C-alpha positions in Angstrom: 21.3 -49.7 42.1 20.9 -52.9 39.5 20.0 -56.1 40.3 23.7 -57.2 38.9 25.0 -54.5 41.3 22.8 -55.8 44.5 24.6 -59.4 44.0 28.2 -58.0 43.7 27.7 -56.1 46.9 25.9 -58.6 48.5 28.8 -61.4 47.3 31.6 -59.0 48.6 29.9 -58.6 51.9 29.4 -62.1 52.3 32.6 -63.1 51.2 34.5 -60.6 53.0 32.8 -61.5 56.4 33.6 -65.1 55.9 37.2 -64.2 54.8 37.7 -62.4 57.9 36.6 -65.3 59.9 38.8 -67.7 58.0 41.6 -65.1 59.0 40.8 -65.0 62.3 40.8 -69.0 62.3 44.3 -69.2 60.4 42.2 -70.7 57.3 40.4 -74.3 56.9 43.2 -76.3 56.4 43.1 -79.3 58.6 41.0 -80.6 61.4 41.1 -80.7 65.2 42.5 -84.0 66.0 39.9 -86.3 67.4 40.2 -88.6 70.2 37.9 -91.9 71.2 34.9 -89.7 72.9 35.0 -86.8 70.6 32.0 -85.3 69.6 30.8 -85.8 66.1 32.7 -83.5 63.5 31.0 -81.9 60.5 33.2 -82.3 56.8 35.1 -79.9 55.6 32.5 -79.0 52.9 29.7 -78.8 55.3 31.8 -76.6 58.0 32.7 -73.9 54.6 28.8 -74.0 53.9 27.7 -73.2 57.4 30.5 -70.3 57.3 29.2 -69.3 53.9 25.4 -69.5 54.6 25.2 -69.0 58.4 28.3 -67.2 59.7 29.0 -64.5 56.8 25.5 -63.0 56.1 25.1 -62.7 60.1 28.6 -60.9 60.0 27.9 -58.9 57.0 24.7 -57.4 58.2 26.6 -55.9 61.1 26.6 -58.0 64.4 27.1 -54.6 66.7 25.0 -52.1 64.1 23.3 -53.2 61.3 24.6 -52.1 57.6 21.4 -50.9 56.2 22.1 -51.9 52.6 23.2 -55.2 53.7 19.9 -55.9 55.6 18.2 -55.4 52.6 20.0 -57.4 50.4 19.5 -60.3 52.7 15.7 -59.8 52.6 15.6 -59.9 48.6 18.0 -62.8 48.4 16.3 -64.6 51.6 19.6 -65.2 53.2 18.2 -65.9 56.6 15.6 -68.4 55.4 18.7 -70.1 53.7 20.6 -70.2 56.7 18.0 -71.9 58.7 17.7 -74.3 55.9 21.8 -74.9 56.3 21.0 -75.7 60.0 18.7 -78.0 59.1 20.8 -80.0 56.5 23.5 -80.2 59.1 20.8 -81.6 61.9 19.2 -84.0 59.4 23.0 -85.3 58.5 24.7 -85.4 61.6 21.7 -85.8 64.2 21.4 -84.3 67.9 25.0 -82.7 68.4 26.6 -80.6 69.3 28.4 -81.0 66.3 32.0 -79.7 66.2 33.4 -77.9 63.1 36.5 -78.9 61.1 38.7 -75.9 61.6 42.5 -75.4 62.9 43.7 -73.8 65.9 39.7 -72.7 66.8 37.3 -75.2 68.5 34.0 -74.4 67.3 30.6 -76.5 68.0 27.3 -75.8 66.7 24.0 -76.7 69.1 21.3 -78.7 66.8 19.0 -80.1 69.4 16.4 -78.1 71.6 17.3 -79.5 75.3 21.1 -78.5 74.3 20.1 -74.9 73.7 18.4 -75.1 77.3 21.6 -76.8 78.5 24.0 -73.8 77.5 21.9 -71.3 78.3 21.1 -72.5 81.9 24.5 -73.5 82.4 26.0 -70.0 81.7 28.1 -68.7 82.8 29.6 -71.6 83.7 30.8 -74.0 82.2 29.3 -72.0 79.2 30.8 -68.4 79.6 29.2 -65.2 77.7 32.6 -63.9 77.4 33.7 -65.8 74.1 36.3 -64.5 72.3 34.3 -63.0 69.3 32.1 -61.1 71.8 35.1 -59.8 73.8 36.9 -58.8 70.3 33.8 -56.6 69.5 32.5 -55.3 72.8 36.0 -54.4 74.0 35.7 -51.3 71.6 33.1 -49.4 73.4 32.5 -51.4 76.8 35.8 -53.3 77.6 34.7 -53.5 81.3 31.0 -54.3 80.2 28.9 -57.1 82.3 28.9 -59.2 78.9 32.5 -59.6 78.9 33.3 -59.6 82.3 34.2 -63.2 84.4 34.3 -64.3 87.7 33.9 -62.0 90.6 33.9 -58.7 88.1 30.9 -60.5 86.4 28.8 -61.1 89.5 29.2 -57.9 90.7 28.3 -56.2 87.4 25.4 -58.1 86.5 24.0 -57.8 89.9 24.2 -54.1 89.5 22.6 -54.4 86.0 19.8 -56.1 87.3 19.1 -53.8 89.9 19.5 -50.7 88.1 17.1 -52.1 85.1 14.6 -53.6 87.7 15.4 -57.2 85.9 12.9 -59.0 88.0 9.8 -56.7 87.6 7.7 -56.5 84.6 7.0 -53.1 85.6 10.0 -50.8 86.4 9.9 -48.7 89.3 10.2 -45.6 87.3 7.3 -46.4 85.0 5.4 -43.1 86.2 8.7 -41.1 84.7 9.2 -43.0 81.8 5.4 -43.6 80.2 5.0 -40.0 79.7 7.7 -39.4 77.6 6.6 -42.6 75.3 3.5 -40.3 74.9 5.7 -37.3 73.9 7.6 -39.0 71.4 5.0 -40.7 69.9 3.4 -37.5 69.4 6.2 -36.3 67.7 6.4 -39.0 65.4 2.8 -38.9 64.5 3.0 -35.4 63.9 5.6 -36.0 61.0 3.5 -38.6 59.9 0.6 -36.1 59.5 2.7 -33.9 57.8 4.6 -36.1 55.5 1.5 -38.8 54.9 3.5 -41.8 56.3 5.9 -42.8 59.3 9.0 -44.0 58.0 12.2 -45.5 59.5 14.1 -42.3 60.2 11.6 -40.5 61.6 10.5 -43.4 64.2 14.3 -43.9 65.0 15.0 -40.1 65.8 12.1 -40.4 68.2 13.0 -43.8 69.3 16.4 -42.9 70.2 15.5 -39.6 72.1 13.2 -41.5 74.3 15.7 -43.9 74.9 18.2 -41.0 76.1 15.8 -39.5 78.2 14.8 -42.8 79.6 18.6 -43.7 80.5 20.4 -39.9 81.3 17.3 -37.7 81.4 15.9 -34.7 79.6 19.1 -32.9 79.1 20.3 -35.9 77.1 17.2 -35.6 74.6 19.0 -34.2 71.9 22.8 -35.1 72.7 23.8 -35.5 68.8 27.4 -35.8 69.8 26.7 -38.7 71.9 24.6 -40.4 69.7 27.5 -40.1 67.0 30.1 -41.5 69.3 27.9 -44.3 69.9 27.6 -44.9 66.0 31.3 -44.6 65.8 32.5 -47.3 68.4 29.5 -49.8 67.3 30.6 -49.5 63.9 34.4 -50.0 64.7 33.4 -52.8 66.7 31.6 -54.5 63.7 35.1 -55.3 62.5 36.2 -56.8 65.9 39.9 -57.5 66.0 40.1 -55.9 62.5 39.9 -52.6 63.3 42.4 -50.3 65.6 40.3 -49.4 69.2 39.7 -45.7 69.1 40.8 -44.8 72.4 40.4 -41.0 72.1 36.4 -41.5 70.9 36.0 -44.3 73.6 37.4 -41.8 76.3 35.1 -38.9 75.0 32.2 -41.3 75.1 32.8 -42.5 78.6 33.4 -38.7 79.5 30.0 -38.0 78.2 28.2 -40.6 80.0 30.2 -40.1 83.2 28.7 -36.4 83.0 25.1 -37.5 82.8 25.6 -40.1 85.7 27.2 -37.4 88.0 23.8 -35.5 87.1 21.9 -38.0 88.1 18.5 -36.7 86.7 15.4 -37.5 88.7 13.4 -39.9 87.0 16.1 -41.4 84.6 18.3 -44.6 85.1 21.0 -42.5 85.7 19.4 -40.7 88.8 18.5 -44.3 90.1 22.0 -45.3 89.7 23.1 -42.4 92.0 21.4 -44.3 94.9 23.1 -47.6 94.1 26.2 -49.0 96.2 29.2 -49.7 94.1 33.0 -51.3 94.4 35.7 -50.1 92.0 34.9 -53.5 90.6 31.3 -52.2 89.4 32.2 -50.0 86.7 29.1 -48.4 86.2 30.1 -46.1 83.3 30.9 -49.4 81.4 27.7 -50.8 82.1 25.7 -48.1 80.3 26.9 -48.4 76.7 25.2 -51.8 76.5 21.8 -50.9 77.4 22.1 -48.1 74.7 23.3 -51.3 72.2 20.6 -53.0 73.7 17.7 -50.5 73.0 18.8 -50.1 69.5 18.0 -53.5 68.6 14.8 -52.9 70.7 13.6 -50.0 68.2 14.0 -52.4 65.3 11.9 -55.0 67.2 9.2 -52.2 67.9 9.0 -51.1 64.2 8.5 -54.5 62.9 6.0 -55.3 65.7 4.0 -52.6 64.3 4.5 -54.2 60.7 2.5 -57.4 62.1 -0.2 -55.5 63.4 -0.7 -53.6 60.6 -0.8 -56.8 58.4 -2.7 -58.9 61.1 -5.9 -56.4 61.7 -7.5 -59.3 63.7 -4.5 -59.4 66.1 -4.4 -55.4 66.2 -7.9 -55.3 67.1 -7.1 -57.8 70.0 -4.2 -55.4 70.9 -6.7 -52.7 71.1 -8.5 -54.9 73.8 -5.7 -55.5 75.8 -5.1 -51.6 75.8 -8.6 -50.7 77.0 -7.9 -53.4 80.0 -4.9 -51.1 81.3 -5.4 -47.4 80.6 -2.3 -46.9 82.5 -0.8 -49.2 79.7 1.8 -50.4 82.3 1.5 -53.9 81.8 0.0 -54.9 78.2 0.3 -58.7 77.7 -0.7 -58.8 74.2 1.3 -56.0 73.1 4.2 -57.6 75.0 3.6 -61.2 73.3 3.8 -59.1 70.3 7.1 -57.7 70.7 8.3 -61.3 72.1 7.1 -62.7 68.2 8.7 -59.8 66.4 12.0 -61.0 68.1 11.2 -64.6 67.5 10.5 -64.2 63.9 13.5 -61.9 63.3 16.2 -62.1 66.1 18.3 -59.3 66.9 20.7 -61.0 68.2 20.8 -64.2 65.9 24.2 -65.7 66.9 24.2 -66.7 70.7 27.8 -67.1 71.7 29.3 -68.9 74.4 32.7 -70.6 75.3 33.2 -73.7 77.5 35.7 -72.7 80.6 36.2 -76.5 81.1 35.6 -79.9 79.3 31.8 -80.9 79.1 30.2 -84.2 78.4 27.3 -84.9 76.2 25.4 -87.9 75.4 27.6 -88.9 72.1 31.0 -87.4 73.3 33.1 -85.0 75.3 33.7 -81.3 74.4 36.9 -79.8 75.0 37.3 -76.8 77.1 37.9 -73.5 75.7 35.3 -74.8 72.7 33.3 -71.7 71.2 29.4 -73.0 71.0 27.2 -71.3 68.9 23.2 -71.3 69.2 22.0 -70.0 66.0 18.4 -68.9 67.2 16.9 -68.4 63.9 17.3 -71.9 63.4 15.1 -72.6 66.3 12.9 -70.0 66.1 11.8 -70.6 62.4 12.4 -74.4 62.3 9.6 -75.0 59.3 10.5 -79.0 59.8 9.4 -79.1 63.3 7.5 -76.2 64.1 4.1 -75.3 62.5 4.0 -71.8 63.5 7.3 -71.0 62.1 6.4 -68.6 59.8 3.6 -67.1 61.4 2.5 -64.4 63.5 1.6 -66.3 66.6 1.8 -64.0 70.0 -0.2 -66.8 72.0 3.0 -68.6 72.3 4.1 -65.8 74.7 0.7 -65.5 76.7 1.8 -68.6 79.1 4.6 -69.5 80.8 7.3 -71.2 79.0 10.0 -73.8 80.5 12.7 -75.9 79.5 10.2 -78.7 78.4 9.1 -76.0 75.7 10.9 -75.7 72.4 13.7 -73.3 72.8 12.5 -69.6 71.9 15.1 -67.4 73.3 14.7 -63.7 71.8 16.4 -62.5 75.0 18.5 -65.6 75.5 17.7 -67.3 78.9 19.3 -68.5 82.3 21.6 -66.3 84.4 23.3 -64.7 81.4 19.3 -63.7 79.6 19.1 -60.0 79.0 18.6 -58.3 82.4 16.9 -55.4 80.5 14.1 -57.6 78.9 11.2 -56.3 81.1 12.3 -52.6 80.4 12.4 -53.5 76.9 9.1 -54.9 76.6 7.5 -52.0 78.9 8.6 -49.3 76.4 8.1 -51.0 73.2 4.4 -52.2 74.2 3.6 -48.6 75.3 5.0 -47.2 72.3 2.8 -49.5 70.3 -0.2 -48.8 72.3 0.3 -45.2 71.8 1.0 -45.4 68.2 -2.3 -47.4 67.9 -4.6 -45.6 70.1 -7.8 -44.1 68.2 -6.2 -44.7 64.5 -5.9 -47.5 62.0 -2.4 -48.5 60.7 -1.3 -50.2 57.4 1.7 -50.4 55.4 2.1 -47.7 52.8 1.9 -49.1 49.5 5.1 -50.7 48.0 5.4 -53.2 50.6 3.5 -55.9 51.7 3.8 -59.0 54.4 2.2 -62.5 53.5 0.7 -63.4 56.8 0.5 -67.3 55.5 4.3 -67.3 55.3 6.3 -64.3 56.7 9.7 -63.5 55.5 13.0 -64.7 57.1 14.3 -61.3 56.9 12.6 -57.9 57.4 14.3 -54.8 56.0 13.1 -52.3 59.2 14.6 -49.6 57.3 12.3 -49.5 54.4 9.1 -49.8 56.1 6.8 -47.1 56.0 3.2 -47.0 57.6 0.3 -44.7 56.9 -2.2 -43.8 60.1 -6.0 -43.1 59.8 -7.3 -41.5 62.5 
């Protein structure tokens, strides 16, 4: 593909995504009427610029399942870095915010101040509900009764159920002795492919990662379930289009039926087996909680591969990771490798747009935010703000080796507060143990043709084109 064709494809994707947003908002024609105590409002031109440079690229890449070609183009054209720069311009022009956008019908605010990030996330789900309009439109394609788009008592019950199955409050999941041998086996398969081909690419890694996920969630009988994988991909591709794609109810029914079969089998040593012993009510909807785990583990695989790239290009940090591994031969809790995974998500957030929706009017230092306002926390802005953070573009795992609080700059790779990711510790367990297994007794480097500049890491890292060479 020529550079000119790349540019045309990128422009079509970005403009198409933004155009979809305009249709949903009935087009940018007039501003929401202001009151005396209203929050500051962006100009029409600034609203359009934010839509084109922040919202549209994120949607074009795929909010629910990534579009690899667009991810590659985003890296080539530094779109994520440009998005951060656009947010910096808004902050520098309008101040602390929150900043209302100039939209008709739809009320939308963007968060610009660190303290406001903590407030919005800590005051979720009320008055800042995670079940935003956009999220409900997308996730209803494959988990209409999932916890992320539930409210009230249903949300409370489903959240508690998710936390219990995922061992949310424990650094090491209770099924760790079952999970870690699975990690070693899948890494063994990956390395066998790398020896045969001379390198490990994304396709080989992803096959092993998704096998691991199915084994962890459902048990051994699901390891090679291609139909489940295909249904997951199909429904998530539809979800990328939210309200602009009809719901495939037949595929969704087959998807739920397949999940229900594995839950009924309840294989020991899997999350499905653990779920069999959990109390439920008619509101719990266990089958519809599982799709979110599969969705989240997809992002975790991307992050693990990117974390491997960080270690491959930072030999001193890789040596420290190996020391970390020697301190815990069982590999159940590897603080430095967990910090590496967290850094990979800080540098390249897999959920760049954290969305909330206000359930009632809220009061801020500079005005009142109306009820039913969409609230956007754009994570890359806070993670990569090189005007405020000296380490914005550097691999700095030390950030995660101490307890963080609301007094710290908001680094929120797994969100935070009562609506933070309940699978955070399970993801960190599996990702860090996989990195340890890949590094154990061998050196790793990026294959020729790719490099990362440790002095200024890119705003986007295309995991689909990363390749690694191992030396034993």
